[in-house]
C-alpha positions in Angstrom: -0.1 -0.1 -0.1 1.0 3.7 -0.6 1.7 6.0 2.4 -0.8 8.9 1.5 -4.4 9.3 3.0 -6.2 9.0 -0.4 -4.5 5.7 -1.2 -4.6 4.1 2.3 -8.4 5.0 2.4 -9.2 3.6 -1.1 -7.3 0.3 -0.3 -9.0 -0.1 3.2 -12.5 0.6 1.7 -11.7 -1.9 -1.2 -11.0 -4.7 1.1 -14.1 -4.4 3.3 -12.6 -3.0 6.5 -15.2 -0.3 6.5 -17.8 -3.1 6.7 -16.7 -4.8 9.9 -13.7 -7.0 8.6 -11.0 -6.9 11.0 -7.6 -5.3 10.3 -4.7 -7.5 10.7 -2.1 -6.6 13.2 0.5 -5.9 10.6 -1.5 -3.4 8.9 -2.5 -1.7 12.1 1.1 -1.3 13.0 1.9 0.0 9.7 -0.9 2.6 10.0 0.5 3.6 13.4 3.9 4.3 11.6 2.6 6.1 8.6 0.3 8.4 10.5 3.1 9.3 13.0 3.5 13.1 13.5 6.8 12.9 11.7 5.2 11.4 8.5 2.2 14.1 8.5 3.9 15.7 5.4 3.6 12.6 3.4 0.4 11.1 5.0 -1.6 14.4 4.8 0.0 15.6 1.5 1.4 18.7 3.0 -2.0 19.5 4.4 -3.7 19.5 1.2 -5.8 16.3 1.9 -9.5 16.2 1.1 -11.8 16.3 4.0 -14.2 13.7 2.5 -11.3 11.1 2.3 -10.4 11.8 5.8 -13.9 11.3 6.9 -14.0 8.0 5.0 -10.7 6.9 6.6 -12.0 7.7 10.2 -15.3 5.7 9.6 -13.0 2.7 8.9 -11.2 3.3 12.1 -14.6 3.6 14.1 -16.0 0.5 12.4 -13.1 -1.5 14.0 -13.5 0.2 17.3 -17.2 -0.4 17.3 -16.6 -4.2 16.6 -17.2 -6.6 19.3 -14.9 -8.9 17.4 -11.8 -6.5 17.6 -9.6 -7.4 20.5 -9.1 -4.7 23.2 -5.3 -4.4 22.4 -5.9 -3.8 18.8 -8.6 -1.1 19.8 -5.8 0.5 21.8 -3.6 0.6 18.6 -6.4 1.9 16.6 -6.7 4.8 18.9 -3.1 5.5 18.7 -3.6 5.9 15.0 -6.5 8.3 15.6 -4.2 10.3 18.2 -1.3 10.5 15.7 -3.8 12.0 13.2 -5.3 14.5 15.9 -1.6 16.1 16.2 -2.5 17.9 13.0 -4.7 20.5 14.2 -6.8 20.7 11.1 -8.2 17.1 11.4 -9.5 17.5 15.0 -13.1 18.6 14.0 -13.6 15.4 11.7 -12.0 13.3 14.6 -14.5 14.8 17.1 -17.3 14.0 14.9 -16.1 10.5 14.3 -15.7 10.0 18.1 -19.4 10.7 18.3 -20.4 7.7 16.3 -18.6 5.2 18.9 -21.1 2.8 20.4 -21.5 0.8 23.5 -18.9 -1.9 22.3 -16.1 0.5 22.7 -17.3 1.3 26.2 -17.4 -2.2 26.9 -13.9 -2.7 25.6 -12.5 -0.1 27.9 -14.1 -1.7 31.0 -12.9 -5.1 29.8 -9.3 -3.6 29.4 -9.5 -2.0 32.8 -9.5 -5.5 34.2 -6.6 -6.8 32.2 -2.8 -7.1 33.2 -1.2 -3.7 32.3 0.6 -3.7 29.1 3.5 -1.2 29.3 4.0 -1.1 25.7 0.5 0.1 24.9 -0.7 1.8 28.0 -4.3 1.9 28.9 -7.2 2.4 26.2 -8.7 4.9 28.7 -5.6 7.0 28.6 -5.5 7.2 24.8 -9.3 8.1 24.5 -8.7 10.6 27.1 -5.8 12.1 25.2 -7.9 12.2 22.2 -10.7 13.9 23.8 -8.2 16.6 25.1 -6.9 17.3 21.6 -10.1 17.3 19.8 -11.6 19.8 22.4 -8.8 22.2 22.0 -7.1 21.2 25.3 -10.1 22.6 27.1 -11.6 19.2 28.6 -13.0 19.9 32.0 -13.1 18.0 35.4 -16.9 17.1 35.0 -16.2 15.7 31.6 -13.5 13.6 32.9 -15.4 12.5 35.6 -18.3 11.5 33.2 -15.7 9.7 31.1 -14.5 7.7 34.2 -18.3 7.1 35.1 -18.2 9.1 38.2 -15.1 7.1 39.7 -13.2 10.1 41.1 -10.1 8.3 42.2 -9.8 6.7 38.7 -10.3 10.0 36.9 -7.6 11.7 38.9 -5.3 8.9 38.5 -5.9 9.0 34.6 -5.1 12.8 34.6 -2.0 12.1 36.5 -1.0 9.3 34.2 -1.3 11.6 31.1 0.6 14.3 32.9 3.6 12.2 34.2 3.8 10.3 31.0 7.3 9.4 29.7 8.3 10.6 27.0 6.0 13.5 27.8 3.0 14.4 25.6 2.9 17.9 24.1 2.9 20.8 26.6 -0.7 21.8 25.9 -2.0 18.5 26.7 -0.2 18.3 30.0 -1.4 21.8 30.9 -5.1 20.5 30.3 -4.2 17.9 32.8 -3.1 20.6 35.3 -6.5 22.3 34.7 -8.3 19.0 35.2 -6.5 18.6 38.6 -7.5 22.2 39.6 -11.0 21.2 38.7 -10.9 18.2 41.0 -9.7 20.2 43.7 -12.7 22.6 43.5 -16.0 21.9 45.1 -17.6 22.6 41.7 -16.9 19.2 40.5 -18.7 17.4 43.4 -21.6 19.9 44.4 -23.9 22.2 42.4 -24.4 25.7 43.8 -27.7 24.6 45.2 -26.3 21.4 46.9 -23.3 23.5 48.4 -26.0 25.7 50.4 -26.7 22.7 52.5 -24.3 19.8 52.4 -24.9 16.8 54.2 -22.2 15.6 56.8 -21.6 12.4 54.7 -21.2 14.3 51.3 -18.8 16.6 53.1 -16.8 13.8 54.5 -16.7 12.0 51.0 -15.5 15.2 49.4 -12.7 15.8 52.0 -11.6 12.0 51.8 -11.4 12.7 47.8 -9.2 15.9 48.6 -7.1 13.9 51.1 -6.4 11.2 48.4 -5.4 13.9 45.8 -3.0 15.3 48.3 -1.5 12.0 49.0 -1.2 11.0 45.1 0.5 14.6 44.4 3.3 14.0 47.0 3.9 10.4 46.2 4.0 10.8 42.4 6.2 14.0 42.8 3.7 15.8 40.7 4.8 19.4 41.7 8.3 18.6 40.7 7.2 17.1 37.2 5.2 20.3 36.7 8.1 22.6 37.6 10.3 20.7 35.0 7.5 20.9 32.4 6.8 24.6 32.8 10.2 26.1 33.5 11.6 25.8 29.8 8.6 27.9 28.8 9.3 30.7 31.4 12.9 31.1 30.2 11.7 32.1 26.5 12.1 35.4 25.3 9.0 37.7 25.0 5.8 37.7 27.0 4.2 35.0 28.8 1.9 33.0 26.3 -1.6 31.9 27.2 -0.9 28.4 27.8 1.8 29.3 30.2 -0.6 31.5 32.1 -3.1 28.8 32.5 -0.2 26.3 33.6 1.1 28.5 36.2 -2.2 29.8 37.5 -3.9 26.4 37.5 -1.3 24.5 39.5 -0.9 27.4 42.1 -4.7 27.3 42.6 -4.7 23.5 42.9 -2.3 23.5 45.7 -4.2 26.3 47.4 -7.5 24.2 46.9 -5.8 21.2 48.3 -4.7 23.1 51.6 -8.1 24.5 52.0 -10.0 21.3 51.8 -7.7 18.5 52.9 -8.0 17.4 56.4 -4.8 15.5 56.8 -1.3 16.6 55.9 -2.6 19.9 54.5 0.2 22.0 56.2 2.9 19.2 55.5 1.9 19.5 51.7 2.5 23.3 52.0 6.0 22.5 53.3 6.6 19.9 50.8 6.2 22.3 47.7 8.6 24.9 49.1 11.1 22.6 50.5 11.1 19.2 48.4 10.5 20.7 45.0 11.7 23.5 42.8 8.4 24.7 42.0 8.8 28.1 43.5 12.3 28.6 42.0 11.5 27.2 38.6 7.9 28.4 38.1 6.5 30.9 40.6 9.5 33.3 40.8 10.3 33.3 37.0 6.7 33.7 36.2 6.4 36.9 38.7 9.5 38.1 37.1 8.3 37.9 33.6 5.1 39.5 34.4 6.7 42.4 36.0 9.0 42.8 32.9 5.7 42.7 30.8 4.0 45.6 33.1 7.4 47.6 32.9 7.4 47.3 29.1 3.7 48.4 28.8 4.8 51.5 30.8 8.0 52.0 28.7 10.0 51.6 31.9 13.4 50.3 30.9 16.0 48.4 32.7 18.6 50.7 34.3 20.3 51.8 37.5 18.2 54.2 39.5 19.6 56.3 42.3 16.9 56.2 44.8 18.9 58.5 47.1 17.9 61.4 45.0 14.2 61.3 45.9 11.5 58.8 45.1 10.2 59.3 41.6 7.6 56.5 40.8 7.1 57.9 37.3 4.2 60.1 38.1 2.5 60.6 35.7 3.5 57.5 33.7 5.0 58.3 30.4 1.8 56.9 28.7 -1.6 55.1 29.5 -0.9 51.4 29.7 -3.5 48.6 29.4 -2.1 45.9 31.4 -3.7 42.6 30.2 -6.0 41.0 32.9 -3.9 37.8 32.9 -0.8 39.7 33.9 -2.5 41.3 36.9 -4.3 38.1 37.7 -1.1 36.2 37.6 0.6 38.5 40.0 -2.2 38.3 42.6 -2.5 34.5 42.4 1.3 34.1 42.5 2.0 36.4 45.4 -1.0 35.0 47.5 0.2 31.6 46.8 3.7 32.5 48.2 2.1 34.1 51.2 0.1 30.8 51.7 3.2 28.7 51.2 5.5 30.4 53.5 3.1 31.1 56.3 4.7 29.9 59.8 7.3 28.1 57.6 10.4 29.4 59.7 13.7 29.0 58.3 12.1 27.3 55.1 10.2 30.4 54.5 13.0 32.8 55.0 15.1 31.1 52.6 12.8 32.6 49.8 14.4 36.1 50.6 17.3 35.2 48.3 14.7 35.3 45.2 12.8 38.3 46.5 14.3 40.9 44.3 10.8 41.0 42.7 9.5 43.1 45.8 11.8 46.0 44.9 11.0 45.6 41.1 7.1 45.7 41.9 7.4 48.9 44.0 9.4 50.7 41.2 6.3 50.4 38.9 4.4 53.7 38.0 2.6 54.7 41.3 -0.7 56.3 39.7 -0.7 54.0 36.6 -0.1 50.7 38.4 0.4 50.5 42.2 -2.7 52.5 43.3 -4.9 50.6 40.8 -3.8 47.1 41.9 -4.2 47.1 45.8 -4.7 43.3 45.7 -1.3 42.7 44.1 0.5 45.0 46.5 -1.5 43.7 49.6 -0.5 40.1 48.6 3.1 41.4 48.1 3.1 42.7 51.6 1.6 39.5 53.0 4.5 37.4 51.4 7.1 39.9 52.8 5.5 39.6 56.3 5.3 35.7 56.0 9.2 35.5 55.4 9.8 38.4 57.9 11.4 40.5 55.3 11.3 43.7 57.4 12.7 42.3 60.6 16.7 42.2 59.6 18.8 39.4 58.5 19.0 37.3 61.9 17.9 33.8 61.4 18.4 34.0 57.5 21.1 31.4 56.7 24.0 32.8 54.6 22.6 36.2 54.9 25.9 37.7 53.7 24.9 36.5 50.2 21.7 38.4 50.1 21.3 40.6 47.1 21.1 44.3 48.2 17.7 44.6 47.2 16.4 41.6 49.1 17.8 42.9 52.6 15.3 44.4 55.1 16.7 47.9 54.9 16.2 48.1 51.1 12.7 46.8 51.2 11.8 49.0 54.0 13.2 52.0 52.3 11.5 51.6 49.0 8.4 50.5 50.8 8.3 53.7 52.8 8.7 55.9 49.8 5.9 54.2 47.9 3.6 54.7 50.9 4.8 58.2 51.3 3.7 58.9 47.8 0.3 57.3 47.8 -2.8 59.2 48.5 -4.7 58.6 51.7 -7.8 56.7 50.2 -5.3 54.1 48.3 -3.4 53.8 51.5 -6.6 52.5 53.3 -7.4 50.4 50.5 -3.9 49.0 50.7 -4.1 48.2 54.3 -7.5 46.4 53.9 -6.1 44.4 51.0 -2.9 43.4 53.3 -5.2 42.2 56.0 -7.6 40.3 53.8 -6.8 36.6 54.4 -9.7 34.9 52.9 -7.5 33.6 50.1 -4.2 33.2 51.9 -2.5 33.2 55.3 -0.9 36.1 57.1 1.5 35.8 60.1 0.2 38.7 62.3 2.6 37.4 65.1 5.8 38.3 63.5 7.9 41.6 63.7 7.2 42.3 60.1 3.5 42.6 60.7 4.0 45.4 63.3 6.4 47.2 60.9 4.2 47.0 57.9 1.3 48.4 60.0 3.4 50.9 61.5 4.5 52.2 58.0 1.0 52.4 56.8 -0.1 54.3 59.9 2.9 56.8 59.6 2.2 57.3 56.1 -1.4 58.2 56.9 -0.6 60.5 59.8 2.1 62.4 57.9 0.1 62.9 54.5 0.2 66.6 55.2 3.9 66.9 55.7 5.5 64.6 53.3 9.2 65.1 52.8 11.5 63.2 50.6 14.3 61.5 52.5 18.0 61.7 51.4 18.8 58.1 51.8 21.5 56.9 49.5 22.1 53.8 47.5 21.8 52.3 44.1 19.4 49.6 43.1 18.2 47.6 40.1 15.0 49.0 38.6 14.1 45.6 37.2 15.7 42.3 38.1 17.0 39.6 35.9 15.1 36.4 35.7 16.5 33.9 38.2 18.8 31.1 37.0 17.2 27.9 38.3 20.6 26.2 38.0 22.3 28.5 40.7 19.4 28.9 43.2 20.6 30.3 46.3 18.6 27.8 48.5 18.8 24.3 49.0 15.8 22.0 48.0 15.8 18.7 49.8 14.7 16.2 47.1 12.8 13.2 48.5 11.4 10.1 47.0 7.5 9.8 46.7 7.5 7.0 49.3 9.4 9.4 51.7 7.0 12.2 51.1 3.9 10.0 51.6 5.1 9.2 55.1 5.6 12.7 56.0 3.0 14.1 58.7 4.6 16.4 60.9 5.7 19.9 60.2 8.9 21.0 61.8 9.8 24.6 61.6 11.7 27.0 64.1 8.8 29.3 64.4 7.5 30.3 67.8 4.1 31.6 67.8 3.2 34.8 69.9 0.1 36.5 70.6 -1.0 39.3 68.0 -0.9 42.8 69.4 -4.2 44.8 69.7 -3.4 46.7 66.5 -4.2 43.3 64.5 -7.4 42.6 66.2 -9.5 45.3 64.6 -8.6 44.0 61.1 -9.1 40.2 61.5 -12.6 40.3 60.2 -11.6 41.5 56.6 -13.5 39.3 54.1 -17.1 38.3 54.0 -16.5 35.1 56.2 -18.9 35.3 59.3 -16.6 36.3 62.2 -17.6 33.1 64.2 -15.7 31.1 61.5 -12.4 32.8 62.2 -9.6 31.8 64.7 -9.6 34.0 67.9 -5.9 33.9 67.9 -5.0 34.8 64.2 -8.3 35.8 62.5 -7.9 33.2 59.9 -10.8 31.2 58.6 -10.7 27.9 60.5 -10.7 24.4 59.1 -10.5 22.4 62.2 -11.9 24.5 65.2 -11.4 23.5 68.8 -13.1 25.4 71.8 -11.4 26.3 75.0 -13.2 26.2 78.5 -13.0 30.0 78.4 -15.4 30.2 75.4 -12.9 31.0 72.5 -12.6 29.0 69.5 -9.3 28.4 67.7 -7.9 26.6 64.8 -6.3 23.5 66.2 -2.9 23.8 64.4 -2.7 27.3 65.7 -3.7 27.0 69.3 -1.4 23.8 69.5 1.5 25.8 68.2 0.8 28.4 70.7 0.6 26.1 73.6 4.0 24.6 72.7 5.7 28.1 72.5 3.8 30.0 75.4 2.9 27.1 77.8 -0.3 26.4 79.4 -2.0 29.8 79.0 -5.0 30.9 77.1 -3.8 33.6 74.4 -7.0 35.5 75.0 -8.0 35.4 78.5 -4.5 34.7 80.0 -6.1 31.9 82.1 -4.8 28.4 82.3 -5.3 26.2 79.3 -3.8 22.8 78.2 -4.3 20.7 75.0 -6.6 18.4 77.2 -9.0 21.3 77.8 -9.6 21.8 74.2 -12.9 20.3 72.6 -13.6 19.6 68.9 -16.5 21.7 67.6 -17.9 19.4 64.9 -20.8 21.5 64.1 -18.8 24.6 63.6 -16.4 22.7 61.4 -19.2 21.5 59.2 -20.6 25.0 58.9 -17.5 26.5 58.0 -16.8 23.9 55.3 -20.2 24.3 53.9 -20.0 28.0 53.7 -16.4 27.8 52.2 -17.6 25.3 49.7 -20.7 27.2 48.7 -18.6 30.4 48.2 -16.2 28.5 46.0 -19.0 27.1 43.9 -19.9 30.7 42.9 -16.8 30.9 40.9 -15.4 28.0 39.1 -11.6 28.4 38.5 -11.9 26.5 35.1 -14.0 29.2 33.7 -11.0 31.6 33.8 -9.4 29.8 31.1 -12.1 29.3 28.7 -11.3 32.4 26.4 -7.8 31.0 25.7 -7.2 29.4 22.3 -4.1 27.1 22.3 
């Protein structure tokens, strides 16, 4: 047979394979070879193939797939042929139409194959079908579609996504990103509850959901998913030019996925956060380069060029900016998501969190962007930036920072405090108040109000508010970079402890050198930021609770927070000052259920997967 589509189609039809006659193994293997992506130029005649001929060829394949006489392994190979063809984008509409004509025989075959011994040469039929569905739907297959494909089996659906994501040799980047958005979907309550159901979740349904998230958390650690993602995304962040849409989707999806797992997992949630920053290079290879590229993109929009700036001659935040700039939504959204993610991961992580100060040149770079044109218009970005700097205690000097002598100048406390002070001094009063509210909003992240940096940041805001009528430029000297270079992942300043999946799976306890102290009265007035009911917030740090416990004194705390307090401060209630021990605390199961139901109902109002529908890969 010839190797072009018209010749192959003509011969297959002529020999009766379109009517149910089973293709011999030798011919199936030949079709796999000649439809391979590297042979598309010949098979599809340089893209000048006839669509009717393609439709006829696909009908032959579907006839084989629908035949109960066709063996499961042969059907897997036939799916490989269709997947080979789908690598050519122009074929996908026709393939999508062909898939819709598959009947119950194909579904039965997939179930049968699921009971067979795994064949490493072929993989699973369900995996090839999922890959095909992703491609023909423009890499936008959603979690509920994967769940439907897996007949409601959440564990199987998640494992299927992970199998495609972790495949070696890897599938194309867009397909792997679709798996990342699928994981995000499965970490979102929208995949399990409708908005109506979320308003009144039954205890069993809530428990089932939490168990599924716990399983996802366990699988993610054991299979080293975050490290695989880091190595897949990083090369695309090192390329010249603005961040591509598919890279935006990859970065934001996986960060939201980690956040959701932390929010809804009931076991090892904090250990999972620690795993991300200490046992993977995800922060160094993805989050920080992503933030740096976004800052460069904003700077380019405002025609801010890389140069040395003498900040000692008085702060000049490019006011007014050289021109009006329309910063794309995905850029501002990406900065918010990334900075909140960094704040979440570094909350109460002690020296593990402080190690990220070595890659914190982006704080200086963000604070050198135009004041009126960008900073004051994006309080969510700068509130999250302050939260991250608070959680790594960036305003408290270099004591406790390993190898602090090697900190870049703009990452040192005095430099960060100096540029922050100058920005705040130049902001309008209303903008400062909005920034303060954004800084204290913890519904989407975590904020350490018990470290010295919190008091420093609050003090800087208050001083700026009080001195608005008499702002004077300081004469401090120093020369800093306006925009930092993208970090080189091969020369990271911090050590990442690589572990096997089996080691990570056993990790439960979180060991840091943090000592929890009671927040000052200045923090208490802002702990209710966000729309969560006040009774859902921990009395000690104001965060939305996950596992509330009640003290004999009538106060309710997040279990992890009050346990850390008691370890640090001894048997004393942080609110009343009375005696309090671990044995005095009682689980508040009804409040826990109420909080989870409220959180899920809020999340169901906005489906994160919807954010990416407009992207065209």
